[in-house]
C-alpha positions in Angstrom: -32.8 -0.6 -37.8 -30.5 -2.4 -39.9 -31.8 -0.3 -43.3 -30.3 2.6 -46.0 -26.8 3.8 -44.7 -25.5 5.2 -47.8 -24.5 8.6 -47.7 -25.3 11.1 -49.5 -21.8 12.1 -50.5 -18.9 9.7 -49.9 -16.8 12.0 -48.1 -19.9 12.8 -45.7 -20.7 9.1 -44.1 -22.1 9.4 -40.8 -19.6 7.9 -38.3 -19.6 6.2 -34.8 -16.6 5.9 -32.8 -16.2 2.9 -30.4 -13.0 1.9 -28.4 -11.0 3.4 -30.5 -12.5 2.1 -34.2 -14.1 4.5 -36.4 -17.0 3.1 -38.1 -19.0 4.2 -40.7 -22.1 2.0 -42.5 -24.1 -0.4 -41.2 -21.6 -0.6 -38.5 -21.9 2.3 -37.1 -25.6 1.0 -35.9 -24.0 -1.7 -34.5 -21.7 0.4 -33.0 -24.1 2.9 -31.7 -26.1 0.3 -30.2 -23.1 -1.3 -27.6 -21.8 2.4 -27.1 -25.5 3.0 -25.2 -25.8 -0.6 -23.4 -22.7 0.2 -22.0 -23.8 4.0 -21.0 -26.6 1.8 -19.2 -29.5 2.7 -21.7 -31.6 -0.6 -22.0 -31.7 -0.1 -25.6 -32.3 -4.2 -25.9 -35.6 -4.1 -24.0 -39.0 -3.7 -25.5 -40.4 -2.5 -22.7 -38.4 0.5 -23.6 -37.8 0.9 -27.4 -41.9 0.4 -28.0 -41.8 4.0 -26.3 -38.4 5.6 -27.0 -38.9 9.3 -28.3 -36.9 10.5 -31.4 -35.3 12.9 -28.9 -33.8 9.5 -26.9 -33.3 7.2 -30.2 -31.4 10.5 -31.9 -29.0 10.3 -28.4 -28.3 6.6 -29.1 -28.1 6.9 -33.0 -25.8 10.5 -32.1 -22.7 10.4 -34.7 -19.0 11.6 -34.2 -19.2 14.5 -36.8 -21.9 16.5 -38.7 -23.4 13.8 -40.5 -26.1 12.2 -38.3 -27.5 8.8 -39.0 -30.2 9.1 -42.0 -33.6 8.3 -41.5 -33.9 9.0 -37.9 -37.6 9.2 -37.9 -38.6 5.9 -39.9 -35.8 4.2 -37.7 -38.2 5.3 -34.6 -41.3 4.0 -36.3 -39.7 0.8 -37.0 -38.2 0.3 -33.4 -41.5 1.5 -31.6 -43.4 -0.7 -33.5 -41.3 -3.9 -33.2 -41.0 -3.0 -30.1 -44.8 -2.7 -29.2 -45.5 -6.5 -31.0 -42.8 -8.0 -29.0 -44.6 -7.0 -25.8 -47.8 -8.6 -27.5 -46.3 -11.6 -27.9 -44.3 -13.2 -24.4 -42.1 -9.5 -24.6 -39.1 -10.8 -26.5 -37.7 -12.1 -29.6 -37.3 -15.3 -28.5 -40.9 -16.1 -27.2 -42.0 -14.0 -30.5 -40.1 -16.3 -33.1 -41.2 -19.5 -30.9 -44.4 -19.1 -32.4 -42.9 -20.4 -35.8 -41.1 -23.5 -34.6 -38.0 -24.3 -35.6 -38.9 -23.5 -39.4 -37.1 -20.9 -41.3 -40.2 -20.4 -43.7 -42.6 -19.8 -41.3 -40.8 -17.5 -39.0 -40.3 -15.2 -42.3 -43.9 -15.7 -42.8 -44.3 -14.7 -39.3 -42.2 -11.6 -38.8 -44.0 -10.0 -41.9 -47.4 -11.5 -41.1 -47.2 -9.6 -37.3 -45.0 -6.4 -38.2 -45.5 -4.2 -41.0 -42.4 -2.4 -41.9 -41.2 -5.9 -42.7 -43.5 -6.0 -45.7 -41.1 -5.8 -48.5 -43.0 -6.1 -51.9 -43.6 -4.3 -54.8 -45.1 -4.5 -58.1 -43.7 -6.1 -61.1 -45.0 -6.2 -64.4 -48.3 -6.8 -62.9 -47.2 -9.2 -59.8 -46.3 -9.1 -56.5 -43.2 -9.0 -55.9 -42.0 -10.1 -52.6 -38.6 -9.9 -51.4 -38.4 -9.8 -47.0 -34.5 -8.6 -46.9 -35.0 -7.7 -43.9 -37.2 -10.3 -42.4 -35.0 -12.6 -43.8 -31.7 -11.6 -42.7 -33.4 -11.8 -39.2 -34.1 -15.1 -39.4 -30.4 -16.2 -40.9 -29.1 -13.4 -37.8 -31.4 -15.4 -35.6 -30.0 -18.7 -36.9 -26.5 -17.8 -36.8 -26.5 -17.0 -32.9 -28.1 -20.5 -32.4 -25.4 -22.6 -34.3 -22.9 -20.8 -32.5 -24.5 -21.4 -29.3 -25.6 -25.4 -30.6 -29.1 -24.5 -30.8 -29.1 -24.3 -34.3 -31.8 -27.2 -35.3 -33.7 -24.8 -37.7 -35.3 -26.5 -40.7 -36.2 -24.7 -44.6 -33.0 -22.6 -44.1 -32.4 -23.2 -47.8 -36.0 -21.6 -48.2 -34.1 -17.9 -47.4 -32.9 -16.4 -50.5 -30.2 -13.8 -50.2 -30.8 -10.6 -48.8 -31.3 -8.5 -51.8 -29.5 -4.4 -50.6 -27.3 -2.4 -52.7 -24.2 -3.6 -51.4 -24.2 -7.1 -52.5 -25.5 -5.7 -56.4 -22.2 -4.2 -56.6 -19.7 -7.3 -55.4 -21.9 -9.5 -58.0 -21.5 -6.9 -60.6 -17.7 -6.5 -60.3 -17.3 -10.6 -60.1 -18.9 -10.4 -63.4 -22.5 -12.6 -61.9 -24.4 -9.6 -62.9 -24.0 -7.0 -65.9 -25.6 -4.0 -65.9 -27.2 -2.6 -69.3 -25.2 1.1 -70.2 -28.0 3.1 -69.6 -28.5 1.7 -66.2 -24.9 1.7 -65.3 -24.6 5.5 -66.9 -27.9 6.1 -64.5 -26.1 5.1 -61.3 -23.2 6.6 -61.8 -24.8 10.1 -62.5 -26.5 9.2 -58.9 -29.8 9.0 -60.1 -32.3 8.2 -56.8 -34.1 5.3 -57.8 -37.3 4.8 -55.8 -38.7 1.6 -54.1 -40.2 0.0 -56.3 -38.8 1.5 -59.6 -38.8 -1.3 -62.5 -35.1 -0.2 -62.3 -34.3 -1.4 -58.9 -36.6 -4.2 -58.7 -34.6 -6.1 -61.5 -31.3 -5.1 -59.6 -32.5 -6.8 -56.4 -34.6 -9.9 -58.1 -31.6 -10.4 -60.9 -29.2 -10.3 -57.5 -31.4 -13.2 -56.0 -30.9 -15.1 -59.2 -27.9 -15.3 -59.6 -26.9 -16.4 -56.0 -29.8 -19.0 -56.7 -27.4 -20.0 -59.7 -24.0 -19.9 -57.5 -25.3 -22.3 -55.1 -26.6 -24.7 -57.5 -23.6 -24.4 -58.8 -21.5 -25.0 -55.4 -23.6 -28.4 -55.1 -23.0 -29.4 -58.3 -19.1 -29.0 -58.2 -19.3 -30.5 -54.9 -21.4 -33.6 -55.8 -18.6 -34.6 -58.9 -15.8 -33.2 -56.4 -16.3 -35.6 -53.5 -19.1 -37.0 -54.5 -21.2 -35.7 -51.7 -24.2 -33.0 -51.4 -23.2 -29.5 -50.2 -25.3 -27.8 -47.2 -24.2 -24.4 -49.0 -27.4 -22.1 -48.7 -28.2 -18.5 -50.0 -27.3 -17.2 -46.1 -24.1 -18.2 -46.2 -23.4 -17.4 -49.6 -24.8 -13.4 -48.9 -22.8 -13.5 -45.4 -19.4 -14.0 -47.9 -20.7 -11.6 -50.3 -21.1 -9.0 -47.8 -17.8 -8.6 -46.3 -16.2 -9.4 -49.7 -17.7 -6.1 -50.9 -17.0 -4.3 -47.7 -13.1 -5.3 -48.1 -13.0 -4.9 -51.4 -14.9 -1.3 -51.6 -11.7 0.3 -53.1 -11.8 -1.9 -56.1 -15.1 -1.8 -57.0 -15.5 1.9 -56.7 -16.0 2.1 -60.6 -19.1 0.1 -60.0 -22.0 2.5 -58.3 -24.3 1.4 -55.9 -28.2 2.1 -56.5 -29.4 4.5 -54.7 -33.0 3.7 -53.3 -34.1 5.7 -49.5 -36.6 3.0 -48.1 -36.7 1.2 -45.1 -36.8 -2.0 -46.4 -32.8 -2.9 -47.2 
């Protein structure tokens, strides 16, 4: 359910308060899920969430103000879909993903093949473009958990790109890595909604991916020249730096608009 948390109006954000802290954006989802678990809702059990009703999910994701979390119907659809797939493949994520061995690329391919809502694709100048943002971040998060447990022997992590969303491109523009045309910048400042698959939306996401690849290559070259050693920093780690950076510096970045696209992919 990790997608589309941006508010229609900045002053009207969905909020979830957990243990005295009020969260917005993606963290509302984290807080809501944690709150549900403490309330005894078996929200992490696919036997439950594969059959959860829209009303039950609405209660789990309830906001503490009048602004509801966006796209409840879509979140319900992808959650129940994912739950059914897990039940068909061992009943939990570990058993499901084990079919791909310890290969990050095969994990992404498995997720995209088996769970339709992860097929984050577009057509650009007659060619199919595959972003797979949520599939890749799922594998990267799994890798992070396994690393923390000392079980992180997942190969091919360098195959993953950054996770093309709306927040990291803003940080890349702020840092001078990306530059928007005057026309695009004005359209975004005017609050124009970009449809999923719009040429401008595809270019923002695609150029963000390539920017991070160039950053990664630059870091590898710098480490080799400075220390004479190869560097194991991958695009996922760079993304894990840029996303919190954007959140922490959101006030300084306020003059740079995010692109608004309502979809299930990011």
